[in-house]
N, C-alpha and C positions, 0 to 999 in steps of 0.2 A: 496460355496466358494465365497468370495467377489470379487470386481473389482480389476484389477491390479493397482499397484502404478502409472503406467504411465497414465492409464485411469482416476484415481482420480486426478492426477496432472493436466491433461488437463481439466477436469471438473471444478476444482477450478479456473483455469485461465480463462476459458470461462465465468463462472458465476460471479466471483469476480473482473475480470479485463475487459475482452472484452465487456460483456453486459453493463458495466457501462461507457464505453468509450464515448458513444454518448448521455449521459444524458443531462439534462438542467442546470447543474451546472454553466456553463459560463454565461448564461442569469440570473440565480438566483442571482449570485454575481456580476453582472454588469461588466464582463470581456470585455474589448474592442475587437472588431472583430479581429484586428491585433494580439492580444495576445492569441487568442483561441487555435491555434495549439500548442504553447508552454505550455499553461495551460493544455490541454488534455494529452500531453506527460508527464507532471509532475504528473498528477493524475494517469496515468497508472503506472508510476514508483513507486509511493507511495502505490498503491494497490498491486503491486508485492512485495514491501517491507513488507507490512502487512502480506501477506501469508508466506513469508520467516520467519518473526519473530515468527509467531504462530507455524508454522511447526517445527522450531528450538526448541521452548519452549516445544512442545509436545514430540518431539523426545528425549529430555533429560530424560523424565520419562517413555516413552513408545516406545520401540525399533521399533515397527511396523510403527511408523510415520517416522522413519529414511529413509525407502525406498521411501516413498512419497516425502520427502524432496529432496532426491537425484534425483528422477524423475522430480521434479519441477525445480531444478537447471538445469538439462539437457534441459528442455523445454525453459527456458528463457535466457540461455547463449549459445554462439557459441560453437560448439563441439570441436573446437581447440582454445586454448588461442590466443587472438589477442589484439591489442591495443583497438579495439572497445569493446571487452568483459571486458577488464580491466577497461575501462572508465565506463562501466555499473556497474561493481562490486563496484567501488568507489562511484558512484551515489547512488546505493542501500544502501551501508553502511551509507552514509550521510542521506538518507531518513529514515532509521531505527533509527538512532541516533536522528534525528529531531522528529520523531513520539514518540520516547521514552521520549523526553523532554516534549511533550504535555501530554502524558498519565501518566507519573510518574515524575512530576516536583520536583525539589529540592527546598524546601522552599515554597515560595508563588507561586501559579499557575499563569501562564502568557499566558493565552489563547489569549488575544488581541495582545500581542507582537508576539506570535507564528504565528497567522493568518496574521498579517500585514507583517511580514518577508516573509512568504510563498508566499503571493500574490505579494509582491514587486519583488520577484525573477522572476516572469513571466511577469513583466511589468505593473502591476496594483497596484496603490497606493490607498488603501482603508482607510478611516478615520472614517467611520460610526461604532460606537461601537456595534450596534445591528448586523450589517452584519459580523463584525469580530467575535463576539460571536457565531453567527450561523455557520460560517465557521469552527471554532474550534469544535463546537458540532457535525457538520457533520462528521468530521474526527474521533472524539471519537466514534460516533455511528457506523461508517463504520468499525472501528477496532473491536469493540465489536461484530458486526454481523459476521465479518470474523472469529473471534476467536471462536464464538459459532458454526459456520458452520464447522470449522476444528475439533473442539472437538467432534462434532456429528459423524465425520467419524470413530471414534473409533469402532462403531458398524458395519462398512463395512469392516474393516481390519481383 
């Protein structure tokens, strides 16, 4: 018998969110020291959004992922609805929508605009097209890796 949905949800969070929380991304993209805490908080939020997106997608076609999705939601949200959890829910919805714009653009892809807007929201105005492209590619790769990791859970459930 496989791991419990709660164990899988905790593992996903640990590997795809917690272990990535202290990477060298701020230095790699020249984030000013004062903006690093907000940058890391937004990275964490977007990583949680990636997991929710993929678990939601997988649970539409495979019911066994629904239990992991519910366990993951319990892990990242307060047990009792509160203004703080409503604020987080709205932030996650915005992050999922924003990620969706990057991953599935309508019309012409806008990786530069996407990266510029994301970085501007944490107080960093980047104009170097190479850094903007790398930033967008980083998020596309992060999503792809998360999606593959979650899809591979099929064999554990």
